[in-house]
All heavy atoms as a GROMACS GRO file, in nm:
protein
  572
    1MET      N    1  -0.720  -0.288  -0.484
    1MET     CA    2  -0.742  -0.179  -0.572
    1MET      C    3  -0.771  -0.242  -0.707
    1MET      O    4  -0.704  -0.332  -0.747
    1MET     CB    5  -0.622  -0.095  -0.573
    1MET     CG    6  -0.626   0.020  -0.680
    1MET     SD    7  -0.515   0.164  -0.648
    1MET     CE    8  -0.594   0.243  -0.520
    2ASN      N    9  -0.866  -0.186  -0.773
    2ASN     CA   10  -0.910  -0.243  -0.898
    2ASN      C   11  -0.803  -0.209  -1.017
    2ASN      O   12  -0.734  -0.107  -1.006
    2ASN     CB   13  -1.051  -0.208  -0.945
    2ASN     CG   14  -1.081  -0.062  -0.966
    2ASN    OD1   15  -0.982   0.000  -0.995
    2ASN    ND2   16  -1.193  -0.031  -0.942
    3ARG      N   17  -0.818  -0.276  -1.121
    3ARG     CA   18  -0.721  -0.262  -1.231
    3ARG      C   19  -0.735  -0.128  -1.294
    3ARG      O   20  -0.634  -0.065  -1.338
    3ARG     CB   21  -0.747  -0.368  -1.340
    3ARG     CG   22  -0.646  -0.372  -1.451
    3ARG     CD   23  -0.526  -0.434  -1.404
    3ARG     NE   24  -0.415  -0.350  -1.441
    3ARG     CZ   25  -0.290  -0.360  -1.393
    3ARG    NH1   26  -0.264  -0.442  -1.296
    3ARG    NH2   27  -0.193  -0.282  -1.437
    4GLU      N   28  -0.857  -0.070  -1.307
    4GLU     CA   29  -0.882   0.060  -1.364
    4GLU      C   30  -0.811   0.172  -1.287
    4GLU      O   31  -0.754   0.263  -1.350
    4GLU     CB   32  -1.028   0.087  -1.363
    4GLU     CG   33  -1.109   0.000  -1.470
    4GLU     CD   34  -1.252   0.023  -1.445
    4GLU    OE1   35  -1.297   0.093  -1.368
    4GLU    OE2   36  -1.329  -0.046  -1.533
    5ARG      N   37  -0.816   0.167  -1.152
    5ARG     CA   38  -0.745   0.268  -1.082
    5ARG      C   39  -0.584   0.256  -1.093
    5ARG      O   40  -0.524   0.358  -1.102
    5ARG     CB   41  -0.787   0.255  -0.938
    5ARG     CG   42  -0.923   0.286  -0.909
    5ARG     CD   43  -0.960   0.269  -0.759
    5ARG     NE   44  -0.982   0.408  -0.708
    5ARG     CZ   45  -0.994   0.433  -0.586
    5ARG    NH1   46  -0.995   0.341  -0.494
    5ARG    NH2   47  -0.995   0.557  -0.540
    6ILE      N   48  -0.538   0.145  -1.099
    6ILE     CA   49  -0.389   0.123  -1.121
    6ILE      C   50  -0.352   0.174  -1.259
    6ILE      O   51  -0.253   0.238  -1.271
    6ILE     CB   52  -0.348  -0.027  -1.096
    6ILE    CG1   53  -0.366  -0.067  -0.960
    6ILE    CG2   54  -0.213  -0.047  -1.149
    6ILE    CD1   55  -0.361  -0.205  -0.921
    7ASP      N   56  -0.428   0.131  -1.358
    7ASP     CA   57  -0.412   0.193  -1.493
    7ASP      C   58  -0.411   0.343  -1.495
    7ASP      O   59  -0.329   0.411  -1.567
    7ASP     CB   60  -0.508   0.138  -1.591
    7ASP     CG   61  -0.498  -0.019  -1.617
    7ASP    OD1   62  -0.382  -0.072  -1.586
    7ASP    OD2   63  -0.586  -0.080  -1.672
    8ARG      N   64  -0.499   0.402  -1.428
    8ARG     CA   65  -0.509   0.550  -1.426
    8ARG      C   66  -0.379   0.604  -1.346
    8ARG      O   67  -0.332   0.704  -1.395
    8ARG     CB   68  -0.640   0.591  -1.346
    8ARG     CG   69  -0.653   0.745  -1.345
    8ARG     CD   70  -0.664   0.804  -1.477
    8ARG     NE   71  -0.689   0.951  -1.467
    8ARG     CZ   72  -0.649   1.036  -1.562
    8ARG    NH1   73  -0.601   0.997  -1.679
    8ARG    NH2   74  -0.674   1.165  -1.535
    9ILE      N   75  -0.340   0.550  -1.251
    9ILE     CA   76  -0.207   0.585  -1.176
    9ILE      C   77  -0.096   0.589  -1.292
    9ILE      O   78  -0.018   0.687  -1.295
    9ILE     CB   79  -0.177   0.505  -1.059
    9ILE    CG1   80  -0.278   0.527  -0.956
    9ILE    CG2   81  -0.041   0.538  -1.008
    9ILE    CD1   82  -0.262   0.428  -0.831
   10ASN      N   83  -0.091   0.477  -1.360
   10ASN     CA   84   0.022   0.463  -1.456
   10ASN      C   85   0.000   0.563  -1.567
   10ASN      O   86   0.105   0.623  -1.624
   10ASN     CB   87   0.020   0.327  -1.518
   10ASN     CG   88   0.072   0.225  -1.404
   10ASN    OD1   89   0.141   0.259  -1.321
   10ASN    ND2   90   0.024   0.102  -1.418
   11GLU      N   91  -0.121   0.592  -1.611
   11GLU     CA   92  -0.140   0.683  -1.710
   11GLU      C   93  -0.091   0.832  -1.668
   11GLU      O   94  -0.028   0.901  -1.747
   11GLU     CB   95  -0.289   0.685  -1.755
   11GLU     CG   96  -0.335   0.790  -1.861
   11GLU     CD   97  -0.474   0.795  -1.885
   11GLU    OE1   98  -0.553   0.707  -1.834
   11GLU    OE2   99  -0.518   0.880  -1.969
   12LEU      N  100  -0.127   0.869  -1.551
   12LEU     CA  101  -0.095   0.993  -1.498
   12LEU      C  102   0.065   0.993  -1.488
   12LEU      O  103   0.127   1.109  -1.512
   12LEU     CB  104  -0.158   1.024  -1.362
   12LEU     CG  105  -0.302   1.044  -1.375
   12LEU    CD1  106  -0.371   1.051  -1.237
   12LEU    CD2  107  -0.342   1.183  -1.446
   13ALA      N  108   0.124   0.892  -1.451
   13ALA     CA  109   0.269   0.891  -1.444
   13ALA      C  110   0.335   0.905  -1.577
   13ALA      O  111   0.421   0.982  -1.597
   13ALA     CB  112   0.326   0.764  -1.385
   14ARG      N  113   0.278   0.860  -1.684
   14ARG     CA  114   0.334   0.862  -1.828
   14ARG      C  115   0.309   1.018  -1.867
   14ARG      O  116   0.398   1.079  -1.922
   14ARG     CB  117   0.260   0.781  -1.921
   14ARG     CG  118   0.313   0.632  -1.914
   14ARG     CD  119   0.258   0.544  -2.030
   14ARG     NE  120   0.114   0.519  -2.017
   14ARG     CZ  121   0.054   0.438  -1.944
   14ARG    NH1  122   0.132   0.354  -1.867
   14ARG    NH2  123  -0.071   0.420  -1.944
   15ILE      N  124   0.194   1.077  -1.840
   15ILE     CA  125   0.169   1.209  -1.873
   15ILE      C  126   0.260   1.295  -1.808
   15ILE      O  127   0.312   1.408  -1.857
   15ILE     CB  128   0.018   1.249  -1.832
   15ILE    CG1  129  -0.079   1.170  -1.922
   15ILE    CG2  130  -0.007   1.403  -1.849
   15ILE    CD1  131  -0.224   1.186  -1.878
   16ALA      N  132   0.287   1.270  -1.673
   16ALA     CA  133   0.378   1.358  -1.591
   16ALA      C  134   0.522   1.357  -1.653
   16ALA      O  135   0.596   1.458  -1.634
   16ALA     CB  136   0.388   1.322  -1.454
   17LYS      N  137   0.560   1.250  -1.725
   17LYS     CA  138   0.693   1.250  -1.791
   17LYS      C  139   0.699   1.333  -1.917
   17LYS      O  140   0.800   1.387  -1.953
   17LYS     CB  141   0.735   1.104  -1.825
   17LYS     CG  142   0.761   1.017  -1.707
   17LYS     CD  143   0.798   0.876  -1.747
   17LYS     CE  144   0.826   0.796  -1.631
   17LYS     NZ  145   0.861   0.651  -1.657
   18ILE      N  146   0.582   1.356  -1.972
   18ILE     CA  147   0.578   1.436  -2.100
   18ILE      C  148   0.554   1.581  -2.070
   18ILE      O  149   0.616   1.665  -2.139
   18ILE     CB  150   0.461   1.382  -2.192
   18ILE    CG1  151   0.482   1.228  -2.220
   18ILE    CG2  152   0.446   1.461  -2.308
   18ILE    CD1  153   0.380   1.160  -2.297
   19ARG      N  154   0.459   1.610  -1.975
   19ARG     CA  155   0.433   1.746  -1.943
   19ARG      C  156   0.397   1.760  -1.799
   19ARG      O  157   0.379   1.667  -1.730
   19ARG     CB  158   0.317   1.795  -2.030
   19ARG     CG  159   0.187   1.721  -2.007
   19ARG     CD  160   0.067   1.788  -2.074
   19ARG     NE  161  -0.060   1.703  -2.061
   19ARG     CZ  162  -0.139   1.698  -1.960
   19ARG    NH1  163  -0.114   1.775  -1.852
   19ARG    NH2  164  -0.243   1.621  -1.961
   20THR      N  165   0.378   1.888  -1.756
   20THR     CA  166   0.337   1.915  -1.619
   20THR      C  167   0.186   1.878  -1.610
   20THR      O  168   0.112   1.912  -1.697
   20THR     CB  169   0.367   2.055  -1.583
   20THR    OG1  170   0.506   2.088  -1.600
   20THR    CG2  171   0.319   2.087  -1.437
   21LEU      N  172   0.154   1.812  -1.504
   21LEU     CA  173   0.021   1.776  -1.474
   21LEU      C  174  -0.055   1.908  -1.425
   21LEU      O  175   0.002   1.986  -1.355
   21LEU     CB  176   0.007   1.674  -1.364
   21LEU     CG  177   0.068   1.535  -1.383
   21LEU    CD1  178   0.054   1.449  -1.268
   21LEU    CD2  179  -0.004   1.470  -1.507
   22SER      N  180  -0.186   1.906  -1.468
   22SER     CA  181  -0.275   2.019  -1.421
   22SER      C  182  -0.293   1.995  -1.273
   22SER      O  183  -0.270   1.892  -1.218
   22SER     CB  184  -0.403   2.013  -1.504
   22SER     OG  185  -0.477   1.896  -1.470
   23ALA      N  186  -0.353   2.100  -1.213
   23ALA     CA  187  -0.381   2.090  -1.069
   23ALA      C  188  -0.477   1.970  -1.034
   23ALA      O  189  -0.461   1.898  -0.939
   23ALA     CB  190  -0.432   2.217  -1.020
   24GLU      N  191  -0.576   1.956  -1.123
   24GLU     CA  192  -0.675   1.849  -1.099
   24GLU      C  193  -0.612   1.709  -1.121
   24GLU      O  194  -0.633   1.619  -1.047
   24GLU     CB  195  -0.793   1.856  -1.204
   24GLU     CG  196  -0.881   1.983  -1.191
   24GLU     CD  197  -0.822   2.112  -1.253
   24GLU    OE1  198  -0.728   2.101  -1.344
   24GLU    OE2  199  -0.855   2.221  -1.215
   25GLU      N  200  -0.520   1.695  -1.222
   25GLU     CA  201  -0.452   1.564  -1.240
   25GLU      C  202  -0.358   1.543  -1.133
   25GLU      O  203  -0.352   1.428  -1.083
   25GLU     CB  204  -0.382   1.578  -1.379
   25GLU     CG  205  -0.468   1.580  -1.503
   25GLU     CD  206  -0.391   1.604  -1.620
   25GLU    OE1  207  -0.285   1.674  -1.627
   25GLU    OE2  208  -0.429   1.550  -1.730
   26ALA      N  209  -0.287   1.639  -1.079
   26ALA     CA  210  -0.199   1.621  -0.976
   26ALA      C  211  -0.272   1.574  -0.851
   26ALA      O  212  -0.231   1.490  -0.776
   26ALA     CB  213  -0.116   1.745  -0.944
   27ALA      N  214  -0.390   1.638  -0.818
   27ALA     CA  215  -0.458   1.600  -0.703
   27ALA      C  216  -0.516   1.463  -0.719
   27ALA      O  217  -0.523   1.384  -0.621
   27ALA     CB  218  -0.578   1.705  -0.688
   28GLU      N  219  -0.560   1.433  -0.841
   28GLU     CA  220  -0.616   1.294  -0.863
   28GLU      C  221  -0.509   1.191  -0.834
   28GLU      O  222  -0.527   1.085  -0.777
   28GLU     CB  223  -0.678   1.277  -1.000
   28GLU     CG  224  -0.720   1.149  -1.040
   28GLU     CD  225  -0.764   1.136  -1.183
   28GLU    OE1  226  -0.740   1.219  -1.264
   28GLU    OE2  227  -0.824   1.025  -1.225
   29ARG      N  228  -0.393   1.217  -0.891
   29ARG     CA  229  -0.270   1.134  -0.879
   29ARG      C  230  -0.234   1.102  -0.726
   29ARG      O  231  -0.226   0.993  -0.684
   29ARG     CB  232  -0.151   1.180  -0.949
   29ARG     CG  233  -0.035   1.090  -0.943
   29ARG     CD  234   0.092   1.132  -1.020
   29ARG     NE  235   0.143   1.256  -0.959
   29ARG     CZ  236   0.252   1.307  -0.991
   29ARG    NH1  237   0.323   1.255  -1.095
   29ARG    NH2  238   0.303   1.415  -0.945
   30GLU      N  239  -0.239   1.210  -0.655
   30GLU     CA  240  -0.205   1.194  -0.509
   30GLU      C  241  -0.320   1.120  -0.437
   30GLU      O  242  -0.284   1.036  -0.350
   30GLU     CB  243  -0.186   1.337  -0.445
   30GLU     CG  244  -0.061   1.408  -0.471
   30GLU     CD  245   0.056   1.310  -0.438
   30GLU    OE1  246   0.066   1.268  -0.321
   30GLU    OE2  247   0.146   1.288  -0.520
   31LEU      N  248  -0.441   1.135  -0.473
   31LEU     CA  249  -0.554   1.070  -0.409
   31LEU      C  250  -0.534   0.919  -0.441
   31LEU      O  251  -0.549   0.829  -0.353
   31LEU     CB  252  -0.690   1.128  -0.457
   31LEU     CG  253  -0.809   1.069  -0.399
   31LEU    CD1  254  -0.824   1.091  -0.259
   31LEU    CD2  255  -0.932   1.111  -0.482
   32LEU      N  256  -0.520   0.880  -0.568
   32LEU     CA  257  -0.493   0.750  -0.625
   32LEU      C  258  -0.382   0.678  -0.548
   32LEU      O  259  -0.389   0.564  -0.503
   32LEU     CB  260  -0.487   0.737  -0.765
   32LEU     CG  261  -0.618   0.772  -0.838
   32LEU    CD1  262  -0.590   0.783  -0.987
   32LEU    CD2  263  -0.722   0.664  -0.811
   33ARG      N  264  -0.268   0.752  -0.544
   33ARG     CA  265  -0.140   0.706  -0.482
   33ARG      C  266  -0.166   0.675  -0.329
   33ARG      O  267  -0.122   0.566  -0.287
   33ARG     CB  268  -0.023   0.796  -0.501
   33ARG     CG  269   0.038   0.795  -0.630
   33ARG     CD  270   0.150   0.895  -0.624
   33ARG     NE  271   0.221   0.885  -0.747
   33ARG     CZ  272   0.334   0.968  -0.775
   33ARG    NH1  273   0.361   1.062  -0.690
   33ARG    NH2  274   0.403   0.958  -0.888
   34ARG      N  275  -0.225   0.766  -0.263
   34ARG     CA  276  -0.260   0.746  -0.124
   34ARG      C  277  -0.350   0.626  -0.099
   34ARG      O  278  -0.326   0.548  -0.008
   34ARG     CB  279  -0.323   0.871  -0.059
   34ARG     CG  280  -0.360   0.859   0.075
   34ARG     CD  281  -0.261   0.817   0.187
   34ARG     NE  282  -0.125   0.866   0.162
   34ARG     CZ  283  -0.012   0.796   0.204
   34ARG    NH1  284  -0.030   0.690   0.293
   34ARG    NH2  285   0.108   0.833   0.179
   35ALA      N  286  -0.447   0.610  -0.178
   35ALA     CA  287  -0.544   0.491  -0.166
   35ALA      C  288  -0.463   0.361  -0.188
   35ALA      O  289  -0.489   0.269  -0.122
   35ALA     CB  290  -0.657   0.508  -0.275
   36TYR      N  291  -0.382   0.363  -0.292
   36TYR     CA  292  -0.290   0.242  -0.328
   36TYR      C  293  -0.202   0.205  -0.207
   36TYR      O  294  -0.199   0.083  -0.169
   36TYR     CB  295  -0.212   0.265  -0.456
   36TYR     CG  296  -0.124   0.157  -0.492
   36TYR    CD1  297  -0.180   0.045  -0.560
   36TYR    CD2  298   0.006   0.143  -0.451
   36TYR    CE1  299  -0.103  -0.069  -0.595
   36TYR    CE2  300   0.082   0.034  -0.492
   36TYR     CZ  301   0.038  -0.067  -0.560
   36TYR     OH  302   0.111  -0.167  -0.586
   37ILE      N  303  -0.140   0.306  -0.157
   37ILE     CA  304  -0.036   0.282  -0.041
   37ILE      C  305  -0.120   0.232   0.087
   37ILE      O  306  -0.080   0.143   0.146
   37ILE     CB  307   0.039   0.406  -0.015
   37ILE    CG1  308   0.135   0.435  -0.126
   37ILE    CG2  309   0.114   0.404   0.120
   37ILE    CD1  310   0.203   0.573  -0.122
   38ASP      N  311  -0.227   0.300   0.115
   38ASP     CA  312  -0.303   0.257   0.230
   38ASP      C  313  -0.361   0.107   0.210
   38ASP      O  314  -0.353   0.039   0.315
   38ASP     CB  315  -0.424   0.357   0.247
   38ASP     CG  316  -0.381   0.482   0.301
   38ASP    OD1  317  -0.268   0.500   0.337
   38ASP    OD2  318  -0.456   0.583   0.286
   39GLU      N  319  -0.411   0.074   0.090
   39GLU     CA  320  -0.451  -0.057   0.070
   39GLU      C  321  -0.331  -0.159   0.078
   39GLU      O  322  -0.354  -0.271   0.134
   39GLU     CB  323  -0.524  -0.071  -0.066
   39GLU     CG  324  -0.590  -0.203  -0.090
   39GLU     CD  325  -0.678  -0.198  -0.215
   39GLU    OE1  326  -0.737  -0.099  -0.240
   39GLU    OE2  327  -0.680  -0.301  -0.274
   40PHE      N  328  -0.220  -0.123   0.022
   40PHE     CA  329  -0.108  -0.211   0.031
   40PHE      C  330  -0.066  -0.236   0.177
   40PHE      O  331  -0.040  -0.351   0.217
   40PHE     CB  332   0.016  -0.146  -0.053
   40PHE     CG  333   0.134  -0.232  -0.049
   40PHE    CD1  334   0.151  -0.325  -0.156
   40PHE    CD2  335   0.237  -0.210   0.048
   40PHE    CE1  336   0.271  -0.402  -0.143
   40PHE    CE2  337   0.347  -0.284   0.042
   40PHE     CZ  338   0.362  -0.388  -0.052
   41LYS      N  339  -0.056  -0.129   0.252
   41LYS     CA  340  -0.026  -0.140   0.388
   41LYS      C  341  -0.120  -0.223   0.470
   41LYS      O  342  -0.079  -0.314   0.546
   41LYS     CB  343  -0.017  -0.008   0.466
   41LYS     CG  344   0.108   0.070   0.429
   41LYS     CD  345   0.105   0.205   0.505
   41LYS     CE  346   0.227   0.288   0.484
   41LYS     NZ  347   0.223   0.413   0.558
   42ALA      N  348  -0.248  -0.214   0.441
   42ALA     CA  349  -0.344  -0.296   0.514
   42ALA      C  350  -0.341  -0.432   0.473
   42ALA      O  351  -0.346  -0.527   0.564
   42ALA     CB  352  -0.482  -0.238   0.483
   43ASN      N  353  -0.308  -0.463   0.347
   43ASN     CA  354  -0.291  -0.609   0.312
   43ASN      C  355  -0.169  -0.663   0.374
   43ASN      O  356  -0.173  -0.782   0.412
   43ASN     CB  357  -0.288  -0.618   0.157
   43ASN     CG  358  -0.414  -0.598   0.081
   43ASN    OD1  359  -0.527  -0.611   0.152
   43ASN    ND2  360  -0.409  -0.554  -0.038
   44LEU      N  361  -0.059  -0.593   0.376
   44LEU     CA  362   0.064  -0.636   0.436
   44LEU      C  363   0.045  -0.667   0.588
   44LEU      O  364   0.088  -0.768   0.640
   44LEU     CB  365   0.179  -0.546   0.413
   44LEU     CG  366   0.311  -0.582   0.473
   44LEU    CD1  367   0.359  -0.718   0.426
   44LEU    CD2  368   0.408  -0.474   0.442
   45ARG      N  369  -0.019  -0.569   0.652
   45ARG     CA  370  -0.040  -0.586   0.808
   45ARG      C  371  -0.137  -0.708   0.826
   45ARG      O  372  -0.106  -0.786   0.917
   45ARG     CB  373  -0.112  -0.462   0.856
   45ARG     CG  374  -0.133  -0.464   1.005
   45ARG     CD  375  -0.172  -0.316   1.054
   45ARG     NE  376  -0.049  -0.245   1.049
   45ARG     CZ  377  -0.041  -0.125   0.984
   45ARG    NH1  378  -0.140  -0.074   0.918
   45ARG    NH2  379   0.073  -0.057   0.981
   46SER      N  380  -0.233  -0.741   0.735
   46SER     CA  381  -0.320  -0.856   0.754
   46SER      C  382  -0.238  -0.983   0.737
   46SER      O  383  -0.262  -1.076   0.821
   46SER     CB  384  -0.425  -0.849   0.650
   46SER     OG  385  -0.502  -0.963   0.649
   47GLN      N  386  -0.144  -0.990   0.647
   47GLN     CA  387  -0.059  -1.103   0.633
   47GLN      C  388   0.031  -1.123   0.745
   47GLN      O  389   0.057  -1.235   0.788
   47GLN     CB  390   0.018  -1.091   0.505
   47GLN     CG  391  -0.053  -1.094   0.376
   47GLN     CD  392   0.024  -1.076   0.248
   47GLN    OE1  393   0.150  -1.064   0.251
   47GLN    NE2  394  -0.041  -1.076   0.136
   48LEU      N  395   0.092  -1.010   0.797
   48LEU     CA  396   0.182  -1.021   0.914
   48LEU      C  397   0.110  -1.066   1.039
   48LEU      O  398   0.170  -1.141   1.123
   48LEU     CB  399   0.250  -0.883   0.931
   48LEU     CG  400   0.345  -0.849   0.824
   48LEU    CD1  401   0.407  -0.704   0.849
   48LEU    CD2  402   0.467  -0.941   0.821
   49GLU      N  403  -0.011  -1.033   1.052
   49GLU     CA  404  -0.089  -1.070   1.173
   49GLU      C  405  -0.121  -1.220   1.175
   49GLU      O  406  -0.155  -1.274   1.282
   49GLU     CB  407  -0.228  -0.986   1.180
   49GLU     CG  408  -0.185  -0.846   1.223
   49GLU     CD  409  -0.310  -0.761   1.210
   49GLU    OE1  410  -0.423  -0.804   1.163
   49GLU    OE2  411  -0.306  -0.638   1.251
   50THR      N  412  -0.104  -1.290   1.061
   50THR     CA  413  -0.137  -1.425   1.062
   50THR      C  414  -0.019  -1.508   1.077
   50THR      O  415  -0.025  -1.635   1.106
   50THR     CB  416  -0.209  -1.473   0.924
   50THR    OG1  417  -0.102  -1.454   0.823
   50THR    CG2  418  -0.333  -1.389   0.891
   51ILE      N  419   0.102  -1.449   1.092
   51ILE     CA  420   0.229  -1.527   1.118
   51ILE      C  421   0.237  -1.569   1.263
   51ILE      O  422   0.222  -1.478   1.351
   51ILE     CB  423   0.336  -1.444   1.070
   51ILE    CG1  424   0.338  -1.417   0.916
   51ILE    CG2  425   0.474  -1.512   1.109
   51ILE    CD1  426   0.448  -1.318   0.864
   52THR      N  427   0.269  -1.683   1.284
   52THR     CA  428   0.302  -1.729   1.416
   52THR      C  429   0.447  -1.790   1.422
   52THR      O  430   0.486  -1.854   1.321
   52THR     CB  431   0.206  -1.844   1.466
   52THR    OG1  432   0.200  -1.943   1.370
   52THR    CG2  433   0.073  -1.785   1.487
   53LEU      N  434   0.508  -1.776   1.526
   53LEU     CA  435   0.650  -1.822   1.548
   53LEU      C  436   0.643  -1.944   1.658
   53LEU      O  437   0.566  -1.937   1.752
   53LEU     CB  438   0.739  -1.713   1.597
   53LEU     CG  439   0.742  -1.591   1.509
   53LEU    CD1  440   0.826  -1.482   1.586
   53LEU    CD2  441   0.795  -1.624   1.383
   54GLU      N  442   0.728  -2.040   1.625
   54GLU     CA  443   0.737  -2.148   1.723
   54GLU      C  444   0.873  -2.152   1.786
   54GLU      O  445   0.986  -2.145   1.721
   54GLU     CB  446   0.722  -2.282   1.643
   54GLU     CG  447   0.712  -2.398   1.735
   54GLU     CD  448   0.695  -2.532   1.659
   54GLU    OE1  449   0.675  -2.532   1.527
   54GLU    OE2  450   0.698  -2.644   1.714
   55ASP      N  451   0.876  -2.147   1.919
   55ASP     CA  452   1.003  -2.155   1.989
   55ASP      C  453   1.054  -2.282   2.013
   55ASP      O  454   0.988  -2.384   1.959
   55ASP     CB  455   0.986  -2.075   2.134
   55ASP     CG  456   0.895  -2.145   2.223
   55ASP    OD1  457   0.855  -2.253   2.201
   55ASP    OD2  458   0.851  -2.077   2.324
   56GLU      N  459   1.168  -2.307   2.090
   56GLU     CA  460   1.231  -2.430   2.107
   56GLU      C  461   1.138  -2.539   2.169
   56GLU      O  462   1.152  -2.659   2.150
   56GLU     CB  463   1.354  -2.427   2.180
   56GLU     CG  464   1.460  -2.340   2.119
   56GLU     CD  465   1.447  -2.186   2.130
   56GLU    OE1  466   1.375  -2.154   2.236
   56GLU    OE2  467   1.501  -2.118   2.054
   57GLN      N  468   1.050  -2.494   2.263
   57GLN     CA  469   0.962  -2.580   2.328
   57GLN      C  470   0.836  -2.621   2.252
   57GLN      O  471   0.748  -2.692   2.305
   57GLN     CB  472   0.916  -2.513   2.465
   57GLN     CG  473   1.036  -2.507   2.571
   57GLN     CD  474   1.127  -2.385   2.544
   57GLN    OE1  475   1.078  -2.288   2.485
   57GLN    NE2  476   1.244  -2.401   2.575
   58GLY      N  477   0.820  -2.564   2.128
   58GLY     CA  478   0.694  -2.589   2.051
   58GLY      C  479   0.585  -2.495   2.080
   58GLY      O  480   0.469  -2.509   2.026
   59ASN      N  481   0.601  -2.384   2.165
   59ASN     CA  482   0.499  -2.286   2.186
   59ASN      C  483   0.484  -2.189   2.066
   59ASN      O  484   0.578  -2.151   2.008
   59ASN     CB  485   0.530  -2.205   2.312
   59ASN     CG  486   0.549  -2.286   2.434
   59ASN    OD1  487   0.466  -2.391   2.456
   59ASN    ND2  488   0.645  -2.273   2.506
   60LEU      N  489   0.356  -2.168   2.026
   60LEU     CA  490   0.330  -2.076   1.915
   60LEU      C  491   0.302  -1.938   1.975
   60LEU      O  492   0.221  -1.930   2.076
   60LEU     CB  493   0.219  -2.128   1.830
   60LEU     CG  494   0.237  -2.269   1.761
   60LEU    CD1  495   0.116  -2.312   1.688
   60LEU    CD2  496   0.353  -2.262   1.667
   61SER      N  497   0.349  -1.834   1.910
   61SER     CA  498   0.315  -1.700   1.943
   61SER      C  499   0.311  -1.621   1.821
   61SER      O  500   0.373  -1.649   1.714
   61SER     CB  501   0.415  -1.646   2.049
   61SER     OG  502   0.554  -1.645   1.984
   62ARG      N  503   0.229  -1.510   1.835
   62ARG     CA  504   0.212  -1.422   1.712
   62ARG      C  505   0.336  -1.324   1.720
   62ARG      O  506   0.391  -1.297   1.822
   62ARG     CB  507   0.088  -1.344   1.719
   62ARG     CG  508  -0.028  -1.438   1.688
   62ARG     CD  509  -0.160  -1.365   1.677
   62ARG     NE  510  -0.256  -1.451   1.626
   62ARG     CZ  511  -0.361  -1.419   1.554
   62ARG    NH1  512  -0.378  -1.287   1.544
   62ARG    NH2  513  -0.438  -1.495   1.516
   63LEU      N  514   0.356  -1.259   1.603
   63LEU     CA  515   0.453  -1.158   1.594
   63LEU      C  516   0.413  -1.043   1.681
   63LEU      O  517   0.296  -1.008   1.682
   63LEU     CB  518   0.479  -1.097   1.445
   63LEU     CG  519   0.541  -1.204   1.356
   63LEU    CD1  520   0.544  -1.140   1.214
   63LEU    CD2  521   0.683  -1.230   1.389
   64ALA      N  522   0.508  -0.974   1.748
   64ALA     CA  523   0.480  -0.858   1.832
   64ALA      C  524   0.461  -0.740   1.741
   64ALA      O  525   0.537  -0.720   1.643
   64ALA     CB  526   0.584  -0.838   1.941
   65ASP      N  527   0.377  -0.650   1.787
   65ASP     CA  528   0.352  -0.524   1.706
   65ASP      C  529   0.468  -0.425   1.757
   65ASP      O  530   0.462  -0.382   1.869
   65ASP     CB  531   0.212  -0.468   1.734
   65ASP     CG  532   0.176  -0.352   1.652
   65ASP    OD1  533   0.271  -0.298   1.568
   65ASP    OD2  534   0.068  -0.306   1.657
   66LYS      N  535   0.562  -0.392   1.677
   66LYS     CA  536   0.670  -0.306   1.708
   66LYS      C  537   0.641  -0.152   1.687
   66LYS      O  538   0.720  -0.068   1.710
   66LYS     CB  539   0.797  -0.343   1.635
   66LYS     CG  540   0.829  -0.484   1.654
   66LYS     CD  541   0.931  -0.504   1.772
   66LYS     CE  542   0.970  -0.645   1.787
   66LYS     NZ  543   1.073  -0.667   1.872
   67ARG      N  544   0.518  -0.119   1.629
   67ARG     CA  545   0.495   0.012   1.602
   67ARG      C  546   0.480   0.098   1.730
   67ARG      O  547   0.425   0.049   1.832
   67ARG     CB  548   0.362   0.022   1.524
   67ARG     CG  549   0.363  -0.032   1.384
   67ARG     CD  550   0.236  -0.014   1.309
   67ARG     NE  551   0.139  -0.112   1.371
   67ARG     CZ  552   0.016  -0.112   1.381
   67ARG    NH1  553  -0.050  -0.014   1.323
   67ARG    NH2  554  -0.059  -0.210   1.431
   68LYS      N  555   0.529   0.213   1.725
   68LYS     CA  556   0.507   0.313   1.849
   68LYS      C  557   0.378   0.366   1.843
   68LYS      O  558   0.319   0.405   1.736
   68LYS     CB  559   0.613   0.415   1.836
   68LYS     CG  560   0.759   0.369   1.841
   68LYS     CD  561   0.850   0.489   1.853
   68LYS     CE  562   0.992   0.435   1.862
   68LYS     NZ  563   1.085   0.531   1.876
   69LYS      N  564   0.305   0.359   1.949
   69LYS     CA  565   0.168   0.411   1.969
   69LYS      C  566   0.161   0.541   2.022
   69LYS      O  567   0.242   0.588   2.096
   69LYS     CB  568   0.083   0.309   2.039
   69LYS     CG  569   0.080   0.179   1.959
   69LYS     CD  570  -0.011   0.082   2.038
   69LYS     CE  571  -0.013  -0.055   1.953
   69LYS     NZ  572  -0.093  -0.155   2.014
   0.00000   0.00000   0.00000
């Protein structure tokens, strides 16, 4: 996520502390937050997928996906 979008999220958060956000501002904040969270999860998942574990015999295996499908 680029710096401008993060700055806009923070700006909307500051505004929300001062006054109630308009419907458009609230919708924009939710859209930006969702995009930030989705990107964060994708980056974390990508990092976790590169992790390998080594057992006592020296065998390498990837982390198992524990998510329910």
